[in-house]
N, C-alpha and C positions, 0 to 999 in steps of 0.2 A: 122420282123412281116410279110415277104411275105408268109411264110409256117405256119404261127401261126394261130392255131384254134380258132374261137369264132364264135359266130352266126352273121349273114348276118346284121341284123339290128344295130349291135355294131362295125361293120367294117366302114372303108371308104368308100367314093364313087367314080366311075369312071368321071372323068369332061368332058370326050371326048365324045362329042355327048348329054350329060345332057340337058335336056330341063327344065328350071326353070318356075314357074307360076309368070307370069309377068302382073300385071294389070296396072302397071304404065304408064304414056305417055313417048316419048322420051325426052320431054321437063323434066320432072319430074325426070328421070334417068340420065339426063346430069347435073341436080343439084345435085342430090345424088351422083353421081360419084366423081363430083367435091369437095363437101364436104369430103368423105374418102379420095380422095387424099390429101387434106389438114390435115387431121388427122394425115395421115400415109404417108408422102410424098417420092419420089424418091429423093436421095440426092448422090451429088456426093461423092466418096469413099474418095477424100480429107479431107472432113470436119469432117471425123470421128477421134474423141479423141482417140488414141492409147492407152491410159490409162486405157480405159473402155473394151478392148478387151477382158481380161479374158483369154487368149490362147485359142480362140477359132480358127476354122480353120479360114483361112484369106478368103479363096474361100466362105465360108459360111456366113462370116461377109458381104463380098463385095455384096453377093446376097440378104442379106436383107436390107443393106444398099440403094441399089438401087431398091428395091421393092416398091410398092404403094398399100395403102389399095384401089385404084379403079381397081385393076387388077381382072380380070375375077377368081373366079365366086363371090367375095365377094357384091357387089350391088346388083346381081341378087338374092343371097342367103337372103341378108336384107328384100328385098320386098316380096321374099316368107314367110318370117317369120313374118314379117309386116302383110300379109294379112290372114294369118292363127291364130296369136295371140294377135294382138293388139286391144285395146278398140275400139269400132267405132269412139267414140268423137277423141281417139289421133291418128287415122288414118286419119282423115279428117283433123285436125291441121296440121297435117305433111306434106300431100299431098298439102294443102295449101301453106304452108311456101315453100317447094320445086317449086311450079308453081309461087310464087312470085320472088322467086331466080332465075327462067328461064326467067324474063322479066326486063327490064332496070329500069322501075319505081319501080318495086317492091324490086329490089337490091337496089335502092338508097334509099327507105323506112328502109330497114333491115340494110343495110351496110354504110348508111351515104356517106361522101364526099369520101372515101377509093374507092369508084366505078367511080369517075369522071376522066376523061383524057382529053387533050387538042386536040383531033381530032375528028371529027364529028363521031358518034352522041353524044360524049361528056360523056355519060353515056355507061357503060359496064356491061352488066349482070354478074351473080357471077363467072361462068364457064369463061369467059373471062378475069377476074381479074387477075394480076399477084397472084402466089402462095404468095408471102409475105402479100400483101394487104387481100386475103383470109383469111390468117392466123390470121390476126389483126382482122379480122371480127369476127372470132370464138372467138378470146379473149375477145373481146368485148361481145359478148354474154354470155360467161360463166360467166362474171360477173356482167351483167346487174341486177338491182335491182327490176325493175319494169314489164316490159314485160316478166314475168318469163316463160309463155307458150312456148315460142319462145327459151328458155334456155332449157328448157325440151326437146324440140324437138332435139336440136343439141346433148344434153346429150344421149337420145337414139339411135341415130344415131351414135354417138361414141362406146357405149355400144356393139352394134350388129356388129359394123364394127371390134371391135378388139377382141370380141368372135370369130368371124368367121375365121378373117384373122391368129389367133394366134393358134385355136384349129382344124379347119378343117385340114382334111388328104385324101389322096388318097385312091385307093382300096387296097394299100399295106401297108396301115396304117402309111404313110409318110408325112412330111411336111417339105420344105427345110430351113425353118425359124428355126427350131428347135435347130439344131446344133449350130447356131450362138447365140442362147441365153442360150446356156448348158442345153438343156431340153431333156431328153431320157424317151420314155415309158417303164413303169415297163414291162419287159417281162417274169420275172420269174414265174413258174408255180410249186407248192409243192406237187406232186402227192401224198407224204406221209399223208395229210391232207385229202385226199380224202376217205371218207367211201365207202363201196359197193353202199349204197344209192346214194352217189353222183356220181359214176360213171354210175348209170343207172337211172338219174334224180329222184332226191329225192320224188318228188311229183308225178311221174309218174302213180301211180295207181289211184291218185284223180283229177289230172289235166284233163282239157277240154279245148283246147286253141281255142277260137273262131276264132281268125286270121285264122285258119287253117280249118274251118268248112264253111258248105254251108247250105242252108235251109233243104237241105235232111238230111246231115249227123248231124247237129247239136241235134236233136230230138233222133237219134240212139246212140249218145255216152252219153248224158245225160241218157236214159235207161240203157244202159251197166252199167253205175257207179251206179243203183240203185235209180233212182229217179224216181216216177210217172209223167209220160209227156204225154200230151192229145194237140192235136192241133184244134184250132178254125180258120179254114181255111178262113170263110167270113169276120171274123175280123183281120185276120192277127196277131192272138195270139198265143203264145206257151205258153201253162200252164204247172206250172211245181210244184208239190207238195212236200214238205218236214217238218220237225220238226220246224226247225231254220235257218231262212237265215241272213246271215251276209253280211253287206255292207263294204268291204275294208278287207284288210290282212295284216295290220302293226302291230306294238305294240299292240294294242288292239283288233283289229279283229282276229289276229295271236292266240293270247292267249286264246279268247273267244272260237276259233273254237275248239281249243284243248280240253279244260276243257267240253265243252257241247257234243263234239263229245265222248270222253273217259266215259261219263256220259251215252251214250247209245241212244244219238240223232241222227236223221238222219241229217246233217248239210250241206248247201249250202254256198260257200262264193263267193260273187261277187267282183272282182277285175277290173277295167277298164284300168289297164297296163297290160304288157306281163309278161311270165313267163321266167327267164332264171335261168343257173345254175352257178356254179362257173366256169364251163369249157367255158361256153359260154361269158363270160364278157371279153373285148379286154384292158380294161384300158387305151383306147383312149377317151380324153376329150370330143371332140365333139360329136360323135355319141353318147357316153355314156350319156351324160349330155341331149341330144335330144331325148332319150328313157326312161331313169330313172327317170326323173324329170319332175314334172307338168310345162308346158307350156317350155319346154327344158331348164329349170333355168332360165328364163326370166320373172317368177311371181314378180309384182312391186305390192306395194301399189298404190292407183288411182292416187295419187300426185308424184310418183316416189322416195318417200322419204326412202322407204324400198325396198331391195331385198330380196326377200323372196325364201327359198329354200325348195321345197316339193318333197316328193318321189311319184313315180308313176309307179310301178312296183308291180308284186306279193312279197310280204314281206314289203310293204312300206317303210317308213322310215328307219326301221332296216335293209335295203337291201344296204342302201348307206348312212348311218349314218357314224360317224368317232369312233364308238367304245366305247365312253366313256361310264362307266357303273357305276353312282354315286348313292347311294341311296338316298331316301328323307332325307334331313337336318333335326335334331330333331326341330329346332325352327319353321320349315314350319310344320311339325307335330302337334307341340303344337297351332299353329297358327289357323289351320284349326279346329282342336277338340276344342277349347277354344272359340275363337272368332267366328268360323262358326258353333259352336255347332255340329260338324261331328265327333262324338265319335270314329267313325268306323277307324279314322286315327291314333288315339291312342292305337288301340285295339290289342291284340296278333293276331288275323285274320290277320290285315294287316301287323305286323312285320314279321309274319311267311310267308307271302305272298312273301317278299321281299327276305327272305332266300331261297324260292322255285325257283323264278324267276331267281336267280343269279345262284343256282345251274344248273338250266335247260339250260340256255345260257353260260355257263362257264366261268363264271366272274374271272379273274386272279388279283392279286393285285400289281404286280411288271411288271416291264418291264427291259429285259436283255442288249438290245442295243436300245441308244433313236436315234431317227434323229437331223438333223441340227437343227430346230427350236426349239425343246424341250431342248436339249443342251445348247442353247442359254438361256434359260429361267432358266435353271437349275443354271447355272453359273452366270449368272447376278443378281439371289436372292442370293445365296451363298456368293458373293462378298459385298452384301449389309446386309448379316446378316438376311436375309426374310425367313421364311419357306415357303419351297417349297414340294408339295407331289406328289407322283406317283398317278395316274388317273387309278382305276380299269378298265378292257377292257373285253368285252364280246368275248376273243381271247386267245390263248397261250401268255406267258410270253417272248416269242421268237418270236411273231409275228412282221414282221419289213416290214409293208407294207404301202406306202405313198398314194395308190390307192383305198382304201377302199370306197371312194365315189363315185367310178364308180362300184361299186360290187367288193367284193373281190374274186380276181382270185385264190387266193392262198388256198381258201376253208377253211380258219382259223378263221374269224369272223362270230360269230353265231347269223344271224338274223332270223327271224320268219320262212324264206323259208326251212331253215335247222334246225329246231328245233321244236316248237308248231305245226306249219303247218303239219310238217312230222308225229308228234302224231296225230293229226287229221285225215289225209287221212289214216293212218293205222288203223282208227276206223270207217271207212267208210264215211270221210266227203268229199265232191266234191268240187273242187275250179273251178269257169269259170273264165278264164281270159279274157280281151279284153271285158268286159261286164259293162256298166254304169248304174246306179241305177238312175230313173228319179223321181219317187214319191212314196211315202209309200200309201199302199191301206188302207182307213181309212174309218169306218162307224158308227155310232149312236151305242152307247153301252146302250143296252135294258136289261143288265145284272142287276138282281136284288139286290140292294145293291151295286151296282159299284159306285166306287168313281171318276171315271174318265167317261168324256162325250163321248169320243170316245175309237174305239176299232180298233186297227191295224191287217189289215189280212195278209200282205205283202207288197212286193214292185213290181212295173214296172220299168222295165230296157229296155234298147237296147245293142245291140251289137254295139261296134263302128267302126267295118269297114262295108265295104259296102257289102260283100261277103252273108252276113245273114240279111234279111230283116225281119224276124218275131220281133214283139213285147212281150216282155218276160213278163210273169204274175206270179211271184213266189208268190206261198199260203203257208203260214207257221202259227204253234201257236206262235211262237215267232220271232221277227223282230228285229235285233240288227244293229244301225247305228254305223259304227266305221271307216268313211271314214276321220277321223280327224278334227281338229279344223277350218279348212278354208272350209270343205265341209259337214260335218254333219248339220250346221245351215241351209244353203241354202236349203238342201234336205228336211229338217223338215218345213222350212217356205213355200216352193212350194207345200207341202202336205197339207198346212191348218192350220198347228197349229200356235197358237197366242201368247205363252208364253211371256212376255217382256225380258226375259233371254235370250232367242234363239237369239244367233248370236252378242250379246253383252259381253263385259267382257273379250273381245280378249287380251290376253297376248302375246307377241312376242319375250322376251328375246332380245331385240335390241343391235346390236354391231357395235362398231367401231374399227378400227383396227389402230395402230401404225406398222411402219418398222424400221427396222435397215439393213445397208449395211456390209457384213464382206467379203472383199475380199478373194481369196484364199489363200493368203500368212498368214491369222490367223490359224495358223498351230493344233491349239488346238480345234477348232471346224472344225470337217470333214462332207464332204457330199454336198447334195443340198436340196433345202427346200422342194422338193417333194418326199425326200427319209425317210424310216423309220416310225414308227406309228405315225398317225396322232395328238392324244392327248395322252401324256402319263404324261405330267406333270402339275401341277395346284398351282398358287399363290393365295391365298385368300387375297383381299385388306379390311384390317380392319379400323372401327372408331377408331378415336383416344383414347377411351375407350376401346377398342377391344369388345364392346356390341355387335356388329352386322357386318356382311360382307357388305361393301359397291358396291364390286363388285369381280368377279374373273377374272383372267387371264390366258389364255388357247392359245394354237396355232391353226391355222386354215390350211385347206386343199388349195391349191393354184396352181391349174394348171396355165397354161400360158395363157389361155383364161379367165378364171375369175379375174387373177391377172392384167391383162392389162385393164380389163373391168372398173375395180375398183378403179387402181392408177389415180391419177389426172394427166391431159394433160393441159401441159402450152404451148408447142411448139411442133412441128413436130422434131426435131432435139432433143430435150431435153427428148422427149418420147422415140426416138430411143435407144439413150445412156443410157435411164432406163432400158431398156429392155435387153440391153446386161448384165446388171448385177441382171437379174430376178435369176438365180439359187443360188444366196448367197443374196437375199434381204430377211432376216427372218421377219416374221409378227407376231405380237400377237393379239389377239381379246381381247375386254372388254366385259364380260357379265354380265349385274345387273337384278336383280329382280324385274321389271317394276311395279310401282305403276300406271302409266297410262296405257290407255286402249284402245282398238279398238272395230271395228264393221264389221261384214260379214253378210250380211243378203240376198246378191245376188252373185251366182258365180263370182269370179274373182274379185270384187269390195271391196278391205279392204280400211279402213279407220282408221287411228290412230292418236292419239295425246299423247305426254309426258306430265309428270307431273315434275314438278320442281325440285322435289327430284330425279326425274330418270337424269336429266341433271347434277345434283351437284354430283351422284354417278358415271355417267359416265366421269366426268371430273377427278375425283379422280382416278377412273381407268387407264384413258390415262395417267395422270402424272404418275402413279406408274410403267407403261409398258415401257414408255421411261427411267425413270431411270433404269430400269432392263436391256434395251439394252445397254444404255450407260456403266454402269458397267460391262457388257459382253464384251466390246471392239467394238463396232459398230465404223466405221470410219464417218458415217452419219447416222442420226435418222430423222423420219418425220412422218407425218399424212398423211390420205386420203383427208384432206379438200381441196377445191376446188382451193384453189390458190398455191398447192404444198409447202405446211407448211412444212419446213425442216430446217437442219442446218448440216455443217460438224463438226465433233467432234475434229478433231486434230487442235491442236494449239489453241482450244478455252479454256478460263478460267472456272473455276468451276462456278464463278458468271455468264458468257454468257449463260453456259448450264443449268445451274438452271433457268435464267430468260426464257430461250426457252422453258422449261417445264411448268414452270408456267404459260406461253402464251397460253396454250392449253385451248380450252372449247369445250361444246358440242352446235354445230352449229344447224341452222335449215336445212331442207331440199331444194331442187332445186327449190320447189315453195315458198318457204319464200323469203322476201324481203330482202334479204340479199345479201352483195356482194360476201361473203366467205359462202361455204355451205358443205355441205355432204351428202354422201349417206350411210344411215343405212344398216346392212344386219340382216336378222333372220332365222336360222334355226329351232326354236322351237315354236310351236303355240299351244296354251292353252286356257284353262277357257269360250270358246265361248256358252256353253252349262253346265254351272257348276252344281255341285251338289247343292241342298239346303235344309234344313230341313222342309220348306213350300215352295209354289208355286210362293210368291214374293221374296223369295230369291234365287232361282234356276229353272234352266229349268226341272230338272229331281230331283227326289229323292234320299236319301242316297243308294237305291239301284239300281240306274240308271235308273229307268223306267220313261218314260214320265209323267208329272202332268195333262197331256192332253189326252193321248192315252193307252188305256190298252194293255199291250204286245209289244210294244214298248220302247225299251230299247237303251241307250248310252252307249258306251264302247270305248271310245278313250280319247286322250288328252283334249277333250273340256270339260269332266268333271270336271277338278281340279279347285279350288275353286280360284286359285291365280297364278301368277308366283311363279316359285320354287326358281330361282336363280342358279341353276346347270343343266347339261345335264339331260333331264327326262325320258330317254328310261325306267331306272327300275322303277320310279315311274308310269309311264304308265300302265306299263306290271303289275305291283304289284296291281293297281286299278281294271286295267280290270280281273284280276286273281280273286280277291274277289267277283266283280260286276257278274262274270261269274257262281262262285260257288253259288252266291244268286239265278241266275236265274234258275241254275240247279234245287236246293232245291225247289223253287215256281213250276216247272215243274213236280218235283216228288210228291208235295203235291197235285196237281191237280186230 
C-alpha cells in the first residue's frame, strides 16, 4: 500500500501530531476510555485459545490480543464522530451517562453493587472498577429491559469503537490488527478495464469540484462549462441559469441527466458528495466509508433499530452498491399496475426501459468464479435440493472484486459515474460536486388553466466546504429531485410542500443476518469472506404453496469494521476470539419485501415500524439461511441477536440443530423492552414520495411531477409505490429513464 496510488481523502491518516476535535471534559473522556477498554480489553497471551489461531502470525495475534479499545486514537475519534454526526438529543444523553459514570454516585445508580468495595470511600467510579466488574456492568446493560436509552448509549459506543479500531489505518494504509484476523486489503488493479475516459477522468469535461474552488474561481469554472452566471455581491448570491437542474447523481439523477442532456437541454447536476474515479479508490474500509457514505456509514433510524447505508458521492449508491442488477419482479409490476392503477409499469415503455438500462450498464448473467460466501450459499442449497440462481451484475462475468462497496478499483462495475453521467457530460451537462441543495424556489402559479398551485423556478444550494461562501441560486425551467428516498422528502417539505404522502410510505428492505464458521480445513470452500463478487448467488424462500416469495437469501460485504460493529458482544475475550475467526465466518442476509413502513420528514430522522407479516417472513428467511449454512458444513452457526445466539454443529444431533433453527425469531430493536434484541440493516430505501394516480394516493403523478408545484419532478427511488423485494437498482434506473423521457417530451411540447 505504501506506493499505491489513490485519492488523499481515501487514504489513511498520519496519527503523529494529529489533533482531534474534542469538546468532551476529561471526566467524560475517562469514562469513555474505560468503556472502550472494557469492550475490547488487553488480554494476557496465555488466555488465547490456540485452536482459534487460524495459522495467523503469532506476533500479529499477540499484538491484537494485548491491544485495547482505549488506545489512541480510538476514544478521540469516537468523540470527533459524535460531535459531527450524532443527533443533538443522543449526544446530550451520551454525555450525561459518561458524566454519571465519572462520579461514584452515578456509577452506583448505573452499575449497582458491582461498584462497591470494602475500603473508603466504599464506592468506585466506573474507571476505578476492576475490568471484570466493568464487563459485568456492560453485560447487564446490554440485557436491561427497561432503561433502554442507557442500553442504546452503550451500543452506540460499541459500534463506533469497533468500527474505528478495526477499520482505521495509517498513512500507508495499514492496520497491525488485520494480519491477526486474516484480513488483507484488495490491492489488485486491472488496468485492462480502464477505457481512455477512465485514464483521463471520465467526467472531466463536465465536472466542477467545489472543494477545489474559491469565491473567485467557481463562477469562472461554471462559465467555462457553458452556464450563464451572474453575481449578486450585495446579497452574496451566485446566480446560475440552465434548462434543467438535477439534485443528486445516483441511479435516478444520473439517468435523468443523460436522457435530458442528450435531448439537447443544458443540464446542471448538484451532488453534495465528491468525485472519485476507479484510480482514486483505495479499498480501505475506514477512509472509504467516511468519504463515500452518508454520515460515514453511521446513519441510523432515530431509535437505533436500523443501520442504514446511503451513498454520498458522485454516482450515489451506484458507485458503492454490490452490483446486483435484478429486474423488477413480474409480481411487483402486476401489483403496481393493477392495485395502484399505475399502468405505466405494465407498459412496453417500462419493459423496454429495463432492457435499455441493462444494456447501458453492461449487465451480465453469470459468474465465472465465486467468492467464499457465495460458494457456501450455493453448496448449502445444492445439498438441500434448493434452487439457487446466479445474480445478474453490472460488471463482467469474470469480475472478482469483494470491495466494490468502497468503489470499484478494478474499473469493472458500471455505476452512473462511468455510464449515464458520461453520456450527460458528453452532451454538455455540468456536474457540481460538493454542493448541497437547501430548498426549491417556489412561487404562486399564475398560469391560466394551471392545475398546480405553485411553480418551481429552481433551487437554492450551498457549497459544503468553507472555501466558497456564495449562496447558489440555480434558475431552471425544470427542477428534478433525485437525492434518494431519505433526502428528497425533507427537501420538499422544507421548501413548503404539504402533500401528506411526502416523507411517508418509506420502505427499507430491512435485513437480519446469520453466520456460519468454516475453518480453513474445510477444503472445498476456498478463500476469505471479503474476496470475490459480493452478491453472485441468491436463494428465494418460497411460501409453502410456492405462490409468493417470503424472503431472499444473499451475501453481504463485510469488512472488519462493519463485521465487528454488527456482531454481538458478550465479553471481551469472546469477542477477540470471534474476530480471529473473521476471515472464514460467512454471512447471509435475509431481505424481505416489507409491508411495514417508515417516515422521513426531517433530514436524519427516520422512523420505521414493522408489520407482523414482515416479522413472520423475516423469521422464515432466517431459518432457511441457517439450514443452508449447516448443510454447507459450518462447524458453528448463529445470528446477530444481542445474546450471541449460536450453536456448535459438531456432535449435535439433527434434532438439536432443528430445535436451534426453530428458536430463531424476528426480535425488536435496542429500544424495545426486550432482553434479547437485534439491529437491523438497510441498504435500499424506497417509496417516500411515491407515484399516485391522484393527489391523495401519491406525492407525484405518473410523470413524476409534484401535484403541488409545476416544473418540479422526482426521479429517484422515492417514486416507487412499494418495496420491491429484490435489489432495486434496475427498477430505479428504469423508472428514472421513463420519467426523464416524459420530462423531455413535455419540454419539447412547450
